[in-house]
TIMAR-750799 format. One record per residue (C-alpha): residue number from 1; residue in one letter; x, y, z. Coordinates in steps of 0.02 Angstrom, whole numbers, plus 50000, padded with zeros to 5 digits. Layout:
residues N
(NUM 'A' (X Y Z))
...
***
This chain:
residues 135
(1 'X' (50235 49946 50375))
(2 'X' (50310 50042 50521))
(3 'X' (50136 50108 50564))
(4 'X' (50089 49927 50603))
(5 'X' (50232 49898 50727))
(6 'X' (50123 49923 50883))
(7 'X' (50004 49792 50817))
(8 'X' (50138 49671 50756))
(9 'X' (50227 49677 50924))
(10 'X' (50069 49624 51016))
(11 'X' (50088 49449 51092))
(12 'X' (49909 49411 51036))
(13 'X' (49949 49448 50853))
(14 'X' (50116 49357 50861))
(15 'X' (50035 49202 50938))
(16 'X' (49908 49194 50797))
(17 'X' (50048 49215 50669))
(18 'X' (49958 49354 50575))
(19 'X' (50062 49443 50444))
(20 'X' (50029 49580 50318))
(21 'X' (50062 49606 50134))
(22 'X' (50053 49783 50067))
(23 'X' (50044 49833 49885))
(24 'X' (50009 50014 49843))
(25 'X' (49866 50070 49954))
(26 'X' (49801 49893 49984))
(27 'X' (49846 49800 50143))
(28 'X' (49804 49615 50152))
(29 'X' (49809 49523 50318))
(30 'X' (49858 49340 50312))
(31 'X' (49814 49208 50442))
(32 'X' (49925 49057 50405))
(33 'X' (49840 48891 50433))
(34 'X' (49890 48787 50583))
(35 'X' (49802 48637 50661))
(36 'X' (49768 48738 50819))
(37 'X' (49646 48848 50721))
(38 'X' (49528 48703 50684))
(39 'X' (49367 48718 50785))
(40 'X' (49272 48571 50711))
(41 'X' (49384 48426 50661))
(42 'X' (49237 48328 50587))
(43 'X' (49208 48450 50443))
(44 'X' (49355 48512 50466))
(45 'X' (49327 48698 50486))
(46 'X' (49424 48838 50568))
(47 'X' (49358 48904 50733))
(48 'X' (49242 49053 50714))
(49 'X' (49327 49143 50859))
(50 'X' (49495 49133 50771))
(51 'X' (49418 49204 50612))
(52 'X' (49331 49344 50708))
(53 'X' (49490 49389 50803))
(54 'X' (49589 49388 50641))
(55 'X' (49466 49508 50559))
(56 'X' (49473 49623 50710))
(57 'X' (49663 49627 50690))
(58 'X' (49640 49666 50504))
(59 'X' (49523 49810 50549))
(60 'X' (49650 49882 50671))
(61 'X' (49786 49866 50538))
(62 'X' (49679 49960 50411))
(63 'X' (49656 50101 50536))
(64 'X' (49841 50108 50581))
(65 'X' (49892 50106 50398))
(66 'X' (49764 50235 50345))
(67 'X' (49776 50359 50490))
(68 'X' (49915 50423 50601))
(69 'X' (49860 50360 50771))
(70 'X' (49940 50389 50941))
(71 'X' (49881 50220 51007))
(72 'X' (49804 50057 50948))
(73 'X' (49620 50071 50901))
(74 'X' (49500 50006 51034))
(75 'X' (49346 49908 50979))
(76 'X' (49181 49985 51034))
(77 'X' (49074 49853 50952))
(78 'X' (49104 49720 50822))
(79 'X' (48980 49617 50723))
(80 'X' (49037 49464 50626))
(81 'X' (48938 49377 50490))
(82 'X' (48997 49198 50462))
(83 'X' (48955 49161 50281))
(84 'X' (49027 48987 50250))
(85 'X' (49143 48864 50338))
(86 'X' (49327 48912 50330))
(87 'X' (49423 48761 50269))
(88 'X' (49594 48710 50340))
(89 'X' (49697 48830 50236))
(90 'X' (49763 49009 50246))
(91 'X' (49637 49150 50268))
(92 'X' (49657 49325 50194))
(93 'X' (49568 49486 50243))
(94 'X' (49559 49668 50194))
(95 'X' (49487 49811 50295))
(96 'X' (49404 49966 50225))
(97 'X' (49375 50121 50330))
(98 'X' (49197 50167 50286))
(99 'X' (49187 50321 50396))
(100 'X' (49308 50409 50510))
(101 'X' (49272 50547 50634))
(102 'X' (49381 50631 50763))
(103 'X' (49359 50491 50890))
(104 'X' (49266 50347 50808))
(105 'X' (49299 50252 50647))
(106 'X' (49189 50125 50559))
(107 'X' (49277 49981 50472))
(108 'X' (49217 49839 50362))
(109 'X' (49324 49684 50338))
(110 'X' (49299 49537 50222))
(111 'X' (49393 49373 50245))
(112 'X' (49415 49243 50108))
(113 'X' (49519 49091 50065))
(114 'X' (49545 49038 49885))
(115 'X' (49427 49164 49803))
(116 'X' (49400 49343 49860))
(117 'X' (49228 49339 49778))
(118 'X' (49176 49201 49901))
(119 'X' (49208 49273 50075))
(120 'X' (49202 49157 50226))
(121 'X' (49158 49299 50346))
(122 'X' (49129 49487 50357))
(123 'X' (49153 49607 50502))
(124 'X' (49075 49777 50538))
(125 'X' (49158 49869 50681))
(126 'X' (49164 50036 50769))
(127 'X' (49331 50081 50845))
(128 'X' (49385 50217 50965))
(129 'X' (49535 50306 50891))
(130 'X' (49657 50436 50954))
(131 'X' (49735 50533 50810))
(132 'X' (49919 50576 50832))
(133 'X' (49886 50764 50841))
(134 'X' (49795 50737 51007))
(135 'X' (49938 50642 51089))
***
């Protein structure tokens, strides 16, 4: 997980409490539930912005784990589909690099809670990358 150190040391990631679990070539991001993540206490449901930010972190982690980069990936554009309310419990996400060029990478992330087959949100993003060989 040393490739993730630049991301893990970010105050933004530390404040959210995001952690990672790697098994083989799969990296799962984990957003532990806290009351501060609740956006609608009447339902209750987690705030969409927290879910979107978490998935952007998961996308960056997938790029760092899958490619030797000289710097953190920079989002060019990100689109989030909110599929169902995220309940007050931990959220998990996995990113898949769908295409990678010399400067731009496309990543898809799905976030779920108790069942991976029932995602709460999905992200499609384009990220500016700087491979290590160009440093």
